[in-house]
N, C-alpha and C positions, 0 to 999 in steps of 0.2 A: 708803687712802694718799691724800695731798693731790695734787691735780692743778693744774697751772699752764698757762695759755694766753694768747695775745696775740691779741686781735681784729684783723682787718683791716678797713679801711674801703672801702666800695665807691666806684668812681669813676663819677660821673655820675648821671643819675637812673635810666635804664633800661638803662645799659650793664653790662659785666661786673663782677661783684663782686670786690673786691679778696681775695687770698689771706690767710687768717689764717696766723700763725706760732706754732709750738709748740715748746717745748723738749724734747728726747728725750736720753736717756743715750748712745744708740748714734751719732746724726748730728747732734747740737746741735739746731738749730731745723728744722722741717719746715713746708711750707705745706699748708694744710687748708681754705683758703677754698672756697666752693662757687660755681659759675658761675651767672650769671642772677640775676634777681630783683631787688628794689629794696634800696637800703640797704646794710647791712653784711653781709659774707661771715662765716661762723662755722667755726671749726676743729674737728678731731676731738680728743677728750681722750685722754690717756695713762692705760692702765688699771694697776691695781695689779699684775697678772700681768706686763705688760710692763716696768714698773719693776723688778720683782724679777728678772726675766730678765737686764735689762740690768745691775743690780747684781752679779749672780753672773759677769759677764763680765770684771770687773776684780779681778785678784789683786794683793794687795800695797796698802800704806798710800799709797806715793808714787805709784802709777799713778792710784789713785783721786782723790787730792787735785789732781794735775795737771789731771785730766780735768774735775773740778768747777770748776776756776778757769777753764779755757777756756770751759766752758758758761756760767758766770756773766758772763764778759766778753762773750760774744756775745749774752747776754740784755740786758744793759745797752746794748749797741751798737745792737741791733735796737730797743730801746724809744726810743732818741734819734732813730733814723730815723723811725720811726713818728710820734713827736711832732712831728718837722720836717714830716713828710707831711701831718699833720692841720692844721698851722697855715698851709700854702700854699694860696692861693685856687685853687679848681677852674678848669680851663681853659674858656673860653667856646667853644662850638661855633659854627662859621661857619653864617650863615644867609643864604639867598638874599634874604629880606624884610629889607633893611635899615631900612626904615621902622618894622617892629615891633620891631627891636632897639634904635633910638634912643627908641622910645616908651617903652621899659621900662627905660631907663637909670637912672632916678631909683630905681625900686623895687629894681633889682639892687644899687645902692650900699647902699641900706638893709639889704638882706639880708646882704650881705657883712660889714656891721659887726657884725650880730648873730651871724653864723657865726663870725666870729673870736673872739668873746667864749666862744661856746660850745666853740670847739676848745681855748682855754686852759684851761678848767675840766675838759674830758676829758683833757687832756695831764697835768694834775696828778693826776688820779685815777689814770690808768693808771701814771704813774710811781710812785705809792704803792704801787699793786699790785705792780709789778716788785720794789720794795724788799722788800716783805714776802715775796714769792715767793723772792727770793734767800736771804733770812734762813732761812726755812722748809727750802729745799733744803740750805742749809749744815748746819742742826742734823740733819735727817734723814740726810744722807750720812754723818755722823760716827757716827750710832747704827748705821746698817746696816753700815757699816765694821767697827765692833766686833763686830757679830753674825756677819758673814762671816768673820772672823779666827777667832773661836771655833768656828764651824761647820767651818772648813777644818782646825782641829787635831783636832776629833772625827772627821772623815773620815779624816784621815791615821792616827788611832788605829785605827779600825775596818779601815782598808785594810790596816794591818800585821797586826792579828789575823787577818783573812781569809788572808793569805799565810802566817801561821804555821800555820794550820789545814790549808791546802793541802799545805805542806811536810810537816807531821807525818803526814798521811794517805799521801802518797806514800812516806815513809819506812817507815810501818808496812807498806804493801804489798810495798815492796822486801824488808823483812825476812822477811815471808811467803813470797815468791815465791823468794827466793835464799838462804835460811837453808840450810846444808850438812846433809848427812844426819845423821851422828853424829861425835862426836870419837874413837870407837873405830874399829879397822879393820873392823868388821863393820857392815853396813848395817841398817837398823831396819825392822821389820814391826809393824804395829799390828793386833791382833785386837779387834774390837768385838761385845760381847754385852750387849745392853740387857736383862739379866736376871741371876739369880744364877748366878755363874760356876761354883761347885761343882756345879750341876745343868745344866751345859752340857758335856757329856762331848765331844761332837763338836769343839767350839771348843777345848777343852782339847788334844784331840789334834792339832788343826792348829797350835796354838801349840808342842807338842812337836816336830812334824815341821819347823816352819819354823827352830826353833833347831838341832836336830840334823842334819836333813838338808840343809836350804837354806843352813845358816851364817849366820843372822840374829839379830840381837837382837830381842827380841819384847816389847812392852807389850800386856798382856791388859786390856783395859777392861771393867768390868762391875760389877754390884751386889755388895755384900758379903752374906754369909750363911754357907752352909755351906763348909766348908774344902776348897779344890781338891785333886785327886789328888796323890800324892807326887811323880810326875814333874814336875809343874809347880812345886811348891814348892822341890824339891830343885835345879832347874836354875838356874845361875847366868846363864844368858842370857835368862831370862824374868822380866820384872817385872810384877806384879799391881797394878793401879791401880783404885781403887773410885770409882764414880759414886753420890753419894748419892741414893736414890730419893726421890721426893717424897711427903710424908705430911702430910695436912691434919688439923689438931687440933679443926676445927669442921666441923659438917654443911653442905655446900655442894651446890649442884645438880651433877649429873654433868658436864654440858658445862663448867662453870666449873672444875670439878676436872680434867678431861682437858686444858683449855687451860693450866692452871697447871702441871700435870705435864709437859706438853710443853715449854713454855718453860723450867722449872726444869731438867730433865734435858738437854734440848737445848742450853742454854746452857752447862751444865758440859761437854758433849762438844764443843762447838765451841770453847770456851776450850782446852780440853786439846790438841786436835787442831791448832789454829792457833798457840798461844803456849807451851804448857807442854813440849812435846816437839820435838825436831830434826825436820826434814823426813824422813818415813819413805820407803822405797822401795816400800812397797805396804801398802794397807789391805784388811783382810779384814773383811767385815760379815756377821753372821748376820741372816736374815729368816725368819719373823717374829721380833720386831716389826719392822715397816717404816716406822712413823712415830715419830719423825722421823729415824731412823737413816739411810735410804737417801738423802734430800735433803741431809743434813749431810755424809755420807761423799762424795757426789757433789760437792758444793761444795769440800770440802778437797782432793779429788783434782784438781779442776780449778785451784784457786788454787796448790797446792804441787807440781803436776806429778807426781803420784804415781798408780801403777796401782791401780785399784780391782777387787777380786774380792768378789763377793756369793755367799754360801753360802745357797742357797734350801732350807730345811728344809721347807717348806709355803708355800701362798699365804696371805698375811695376811688379805685381804679374804674368803676363804672361812669363815675363824674367826669374824670379825665377822658375817658372815651367819647363822651358826648361832644368834647371839644376837638379831639384829634383823630377820632375814628377807633373802632374796636381793635383794628389790626395794626395799629401804630406800635412801633417797638418800645416806645415809652410806656404805652398802656400796658403791653404784655409784661414789661420789666416792673411796673408798678404792681401788677397782680402777683407776680412772684414774690416780691418784697413784702407786700401785704399779707399774703398767705403764709409766708414763713414766720414772720414775727407774730401774726396772730395765734398761730399755733403754740407759741411759748408761754402765752398767759396761763394764769392759774384758774381764772374764771372769765367767761364771756357773757355779757349782758347784751340782750337785744330786744328789738321792739315788736318782733311778729314771730309766731311759730314757724313760718316760712323761713325766716332768716336763720332761726336756731337750727333747723334742720340743714340748712345749707352749711353752717359753720361745723357742725358735727361731721357731715358727710364730706364735704369738699375740701375743708381746711383743718379737719382733725382737731378742732379744739375740744379738749376733754371734758369740761364742765361748762355747760350753757344753761343759762337762766332767762326765761322770757319774762321781761318787765315792761309792760304796755305804758306808753305814755297816758297819765292821767293828771287831772288839775288838782291843785291845792285847794282845799275848802276854804281855807282863810283868805285865799287871793281871789279865787272866782266863786262868787256867792250867788249865782244864778241871775236872774232879772235884775236889772238896776232899779233902784227905788226912785220914785217920783223927785224927791228932793236932790237926789244926786243927779238925776238927769238934767234938772234945771241948770245946775252948776256946770255940768258938762257941756250943754248947749251953749251956755255964755262963753266958756273957754273956746269953743269951736268956731263961735263967731268972732271973737277978739283975737285969738292967736293964729287961726288958720283960714280966716276969710270966708266962712261959710255963710252965705246970704240967706238961704232959704229957712223958714220957720219949720224947724223939724217936728214940732208939735202938731202941725197942721194935718188933718186926716187925709188930705189930697197928697200928701208927700209921703212915699214909701222909701225905705232905706235899705240898702245892701252894703256888706263889708266884705273885704278879703284882706288876708294878711299874707305878706310874702317877703322873700328875700331878694326878689326880682333877679332870679338866676334862670338859666337855660331850661332847667326842669320845671319850671312853671311858665308855660306858653300862654301868656296873656293875649298874644296876637290871634289865637284861634277864637278868642271871645269876640273879637270885632264883629264878624257877620251877625252873631246873636244879638249883639247890642242894637244893630240897626233895626233887626225884627221886633226887638223889644220896644224901641223908640216908637215905632209905627203902633203897637198895642197900647202904649201909654197915651199917645196922642188921641186914639179913639176913646179911650176911658177917662180922658181929661185929668190924668195923674202926672206926677213928676217923681223921677228917681233920683235919689241923691246916693251916689256910689262912692264909698270910702275904701281906698286900698292903702294900707299901711305898710310901712318898711322902706329900707334902702337897698339899692343894688344896681348892677351894671345895665339891666334891661328896662330901667324905668322911664329914661328919657325918650327912648325910642317908641314906647307904647304910648305916652303922653302925646307925642307929635302925631301918631297915627289916629289917635282918638280926636284930636282937635281937627284933623283933615276930614273927619266925617261930618262934622256940623250938625250934631244931633241937638234937636231942640227942646226934648223933655227929659234929658239924661244930664245931671251934672257930676263932674268927675272931681273929686279931691284926693290928694295924696299926702297926708299929714304924716309927720313923725311924732307919735304920741309918747308921753311920758309913761313910766312904768305904772303909775296909779290910774291914768286915763284909760289905758289900753283895755283893761277888763270892763271898765264902765261903759265904754263904747260898744263892746261885744253884747253886753246885757241890754243895751238901748236900741239896738237897730232891729229890723224885721227879719232878715234873713242873712245867712253867710254863704259863701261860695269859696271852693277851693280849686285851684288850677294845678295842684301838685301832681306831676307825672313822675314817678320814682324812676331814677336812672337804672337801679337794679331790680325794680319789681318786688323789692323785699321789705321795703320800710313803710312808714305811715307818716302823714304829715301832721307835725306837732300843732299847727295853727288850727286844725280841726278839732283837736283835742281842748284847745283853749276855748273854741266856740262851744263845744259841748259842755264846758265846764259853767259857760255863761247861759246854759239851757237855750241855745240859739238853734233854730231849724237850719239845717246845712245840706247843701248839694255839693257833690265832689266828684271830680274826675275819676273814672274807674281804671284800676289797673289790677295787676295779679294779687297782691296781698291786701289790698283795700277792703275786700270783702270782710275781713275779719274784724274791722271797725265799723263798716256800714251795716252789717247784719246785727251787731250787739247794740248800736247806738242810734239806730233809726235814720241813717244818713242816706239820701237820694243820690243816685249816681247817674252820670251822663258820659258820653263819649264824643258827641259833636256840638257845635254851636246851635244847632237846630234843637237839640236836647235841652239845651240851657233855656231856650226860649219857651219850650213847652213847660218845663218845670217852673220857671219864673211865673208864667200865667196861672199855673195851678196853685201856687203858693202866695200870690199877691193880688190877683185881678178877677178872681172868681167869687168875691163876696164872702158870704157865710161859708161856702165850701172851702175857700181858702183859709178862713180862720178856724174851722175844724181841723183841717190838715196841719196847720202850724201848731195848733194846740196839742194834738196827738204826737207829733214830732218832739215837742218841748218835754211832754211827759215821759217820752222814751229817754230823752237825754237826761232828765231828773233822775230816772231809775239807774242809768248807766253811771252817773257821777256818785252814787251812793258809795261805790268803793273808790275812794279817792287815793291819791298818791301815797300818802303815809301809811295806810292800812295795807295797801297792796305791796308796798316796800317791805314792810314788816313781815308779811307772809312769804315773800320770795326771796328777796336779796339778803335780808339780815340773817336768817339762819343758814342759808346755803353758801353764800359767798363772803359774808364779813365775819360771822361768828365761827365758822368752820375752820378748825386749825388744820393747816395744810403744810406747815413749815417744820421739819424735824430739827429740833433744838441742837442736836449733837452733830449735825452735819452741815457746817456753815456753807460750803461751796457746792453742796448737791443740789440744791433748788428744792422745789416744793413737789415732792413726790415723783420726781424725774430721776432718771439715771444720770450718773456724772458724764458718761459717755456722750448723751444727748446735749448736755450743757456745753460740751466743747464746742459745738458749732456757734457759740456765742462770740468766738474769737474773730469772726467776722465783723460783728457790731462793736466789739471792745476796742479794736483798732482805731475807731472813729475818735473816742474820747481818751482811753488810757494810753493809746499809742502817741497820740499827740502831747499828753501830759508828760509822760516819762521821758520820751524822746527830746521834747522841748527842754525840760528840766536838764537833762543830761548834756545836751548840746550846749546850753546856755553856760553851764559851769566849765565845760571843757573850752569854750570859746574864751573865757576869761584868762586862761593860761597863756604864758608867754612862751614863744619858741613852738611852732605848730608842727615841727618835722615829727614823722613817725619814729619810735624807738622801741625796740624789743628788749624785754629784760634779760639781764645777764642770767645765764643757766648756772 
């Protein structure tokens, strides 16, 4: 930027230098001469930054024009004064030596004449410079005035868009926080299953109980797949909504696949819980899986002032530890994640007393309720009636390729239900099956062994079984309908469970189904299994040889086997007298569902917790609200024209 200055002239030979004068936008002219020295004093120059700052201080065309006129007038006035000062002869200093002064009078007169001529020339030069400076300032002021007007309009536009963004975000948060429960007279409960709904019987039981016993409308969220049980489908107070599972059509690294899966499914879940449904009275979440459901459910419960109930079926990090090893960094990170978010729930439901103690002592879950898995009486009605057996046998022959006559006394039957996961090691059963086949050949009997379910370990076991070439054991792995599954359990002779808990704290749900059908059961022993085995009369084993001995006692010892099975069925019948509905009404309904834990007047405080503790939710809130707010703001900003940064005029 062009700089303009007016130089001051020094007074005398070795006296003080005159002060130069400089025109500035803020204060007109300023003195900038330097003291001391010979000749002329020089001024400081105005920098481009100072001029820009000065220009930004004037708003409006009239104010700028008026100021520039005043500055130009001062410029010319100061120029005339300086010109007059330069043409005035310098004062003679008194000197005590009058003789010397008189002796030099002639020389002084000559010098004065030459100085006067030089002053006239300098005055004309400085006047020309002043005129050029004035013209340049005028042209420059108009250009920068137009630039400021344009930038001020751009700033106003951006300021308005920023205000719109803030208002929109506040309106969105108000909608989330203060949206009413439901339009109906019944409050809403949301049950979350990040898995196949049809293969989550416990969460379906919760949904039925919430609808029938708690008087709530229920939204059941989960993956599509198998058909839910009829109690869920037929209820007019239960709505099933599906979350689309992530499926990659190309081969990608597992860590990329996992990240995409979490983002895809977590985004769906967050959208449904925040915007697609009214504010629920409570959220009930199944874990495992814990990622990302625990974090998202905690965020939603915090934002929408909703009670959060987490139903712990097992510990998710222990399942991951079976694949990667207990000391793997992902396993340790998963444990930290799970323990942190688990401690934020209002109530924790668990399947054993051992698990309840762990949640209270290790993870600091404040309210823990033990709710054992139990069958629904309407679904599991004990032993299958003869008429139902005949229909079942026909379907097994026609649909599943069963060739044996299951009503033949020489045929004994055994069943196991599994998800074919690593925590159910069917491979350890193979040596026992070889021994059982030998016993069957000696007794002239045939075993038909049904294993129901789907999972990753199924094919490997079937191949290993075929390689044994057992003559008296037939293996079938049907995928039964929801209605045929309890009929099969009530029609076979004995059930077996290979479930080995990854945490040692949960119980196999499939054994509960078998007991609901009054089926004699033998199960693999582990830490918490005694809570069920002692109460329901389940026989336990640890090795494949133990399986052979139990099988022999239950099926191949004639009347002794019949008596043993009868006593076990009677024990199961007594155990199932307290069914799911009655137990749920005694434990979950009064303590977790009906207990009021949300202070109505503290919307952001949470349920009985201090606000400072809730500030830790900032970690999880960044997952959804950060993307939402940042994305909205960035989108609106991106629609503007002219992306340069601009600071508001002061």
